N, C-alpha and C positions, 0 to 999 in steps of 0.2 A: 580561766581568762577567755573572754569571748574574742571574736575576730576584730571588733572595733577597738578594743583595748590593745590587741596585738599590733594593729596598724598604727595606733597612736604612739606606740613606743619605738617603732622602727624609724630609721632615717630615710633619706631620699633614695639611696641605693637599694635598700631592702624593699621600699615601696615600688621602685622601678621594676625589680625582679618579680614582685607579686603581680604587677600589672601585665608584664610580659607573659607570664604563665597564664594569666586569665585570658589574654588575647589569643594566645596559642590554643588554648582549650576551646574557646568559642569558634575559632576558625576551623580547627580540625573537625569538630562535631558538625559544623555546617557542611563541610565538604563530605563527611561520611554520610550524613543523611541525604544530601542532594545526590551524591553519586550512587548510593544504594538504590534510590528510586530510578535514577537515569539508566543504570545498567539493567535493572529489572525490566524497564520498558524497552530498552534496546534489544535485549535477548528475545523478548516476545515479538516485537515489531519486525526484527530481521527475519525470524522464522516465517512470519505471516507474509512479508514482502516476497521472499523467495518462493513460497508455495503459490501465491497468487500470480506471480510473474510467469512461472512455467506452466500454469494452467490456462493462461490467456491465449486467445486466438490471433491477436494482432498486437503490434507494438503500442498502438494507441490504447487498447484495452488494458494491456499490461501496465502502462504508465498511469492510467486512471486508478487502477486497483492498487498499485504501489503507493500512490499519494494518499489514498484512503486508509491504507494500513499503517503508513509511516506517521504516527501521531505527532512526533516532534521534528519531523523532516530531517532525521539524522542521516538517512542513507540515500535520499533523493539525488544528491550530487553525483553519486555513482551511476544512477540510471541516466541522468542527463548527459554525463560524460560519454556513455556508450551510444547515445543517440547521434543523429547527424549533427556535425559541428562545422563551424566556419573558422578557418585559420587566418591569422593576421601576422604581419611582420615577418620575422625570421622563420616562423612556423610554416610559412608557405614553401620553404625549401625542403621540408621533411615530407616523407611519403605519407599517404593516408594512414597506413598502419602505425607509423611512428607517431603521428598526430593523435591517433586514438589511444596509444599507449601512454602518451604524455598526459592526456586529459584524465584517463583513469587513474594514473599515478597521483596526480594532483588532487583528484576527488577522494582517493583513498587516504591520502595524508590529511585532508581536511576532516574527514570523518574520524580518523584516529585522534586528531588533535582535540576534537570535542569530547570523545570518549575518555581520553587520558587526562583531561583537565583536572588539576588538583593533585595528581599523583606525586609530582615533585614536591609540592608544598607539604603533603602528608609525610613524605620521607624526611624532609628537612625538620619538621616539627618532632617527629619520632626520634631523630638523631640528636637534636639539640636541647630538647626540653629537660632531660635528666641533668645535663651540665648547667643549664640555667638554674634549676632547682638546687644543684650542688653549690653553685656560686652564692645563692641566697643563704644556704646553710652556713657556708664558711664565713660569709660576711656577718651573718647574724650572731654566730659564736664569737667572732672577733669583737663585734659591737657590744655584746653582752658582757664579755670578760673585761673589756675596757671600762664599761660603766661600773662593774663590780670593783675593779682596781681603784677607780676614783672614789667610790664609796667606802672602800676599805673593808668589804664584807667578803669572806672567803669560806663560809660554811657550806656544807654539802647541799643543803636545801636551797641556798641562795644561788648556787652554781647550776644545780640540776634543772631548775625551772626555765631559765633563759636558754640553756643549751637544748633542752627538750623542745622548746618552742621553735628554735632555729632549725632543728631536724625536720620539722613539718614541711619546710621548703623542699627538701629532698623527696619526701613522699608526694608532694604536689607535682614535682617535676615528673616523677614516675607515673602518676595518675594521668598526666597529660600525654606522656609518650606512649604508654602501652596501648591505648585504643587506636592511636594513630598508626602505630606499627602493625597491629593486627589487621586494621582496615586496609592498609597498603598492601599487605601480603594477600589477603583474601580477594580484594578487588583486582590485584595484579594477575591472579590466576584466571579470574573471569575475563579480564581484558585480553589475556593471551589466547583464550578460546575464541573470543570475538574477532581478534586479529586474524586468526587462522581462517575463520569462516569468511571474513571480508576479503582476504586474499583469494580464496577459492571463488567467491562471487565475482571479483574483478576479472579473474581468469575466464570464467564462464561468459561474462558479458563481452569481453574482448573477442572470444572465439565466435560468439553469436554475431556481434557487429561486423566482424571481418567476413562473415558469410554473405553480407551485402544486402540482405532482405530486411534486417531490423525487425524480424518477426520470430517470436519464440517457437521452438519446435512443437 
């Protein structure tokens, strides 16, 4: 029995489960492919930005080299936060050091937000897809046995085929969940390393900016 025949025999609930698993699969693979490329670029660009920054002879040269190396402008917010800033509103009541700390903290959170995008969704898909598939299996078995009861057919071959087809939904749920969970864990480890490097960079930028010269050593 092909997929078209299987979909034709299912009801609205079974069809909804199938569509949900399909959407989950497409979404998770989009996030996986997008983030794999994003993190690859981020690791490379961050290393280049840090190297070029500390090799520069002035803040202006460091900024221009940073912008050239930061292909997707992922980390430029941290550089701008470390530069001279103008305070407004209640921020005027804070000391220059506190204003600098706040700008760097907000920039760091912004960078992390971009890098961590999609992680929560991957975790959600990985946790829920098996249960969505199990729901499809339970409902498919119930639907198949109900139809058999109405038809009055209870032979093994008549029962085995629809039950076997219903079990496909469980396999589909696992097929959606496993890549999402693996990607979440692998990317989580890479993000943890990036977070540590970004925190170190923010600390270095803060120490440099507090020196008052805005010029790399």
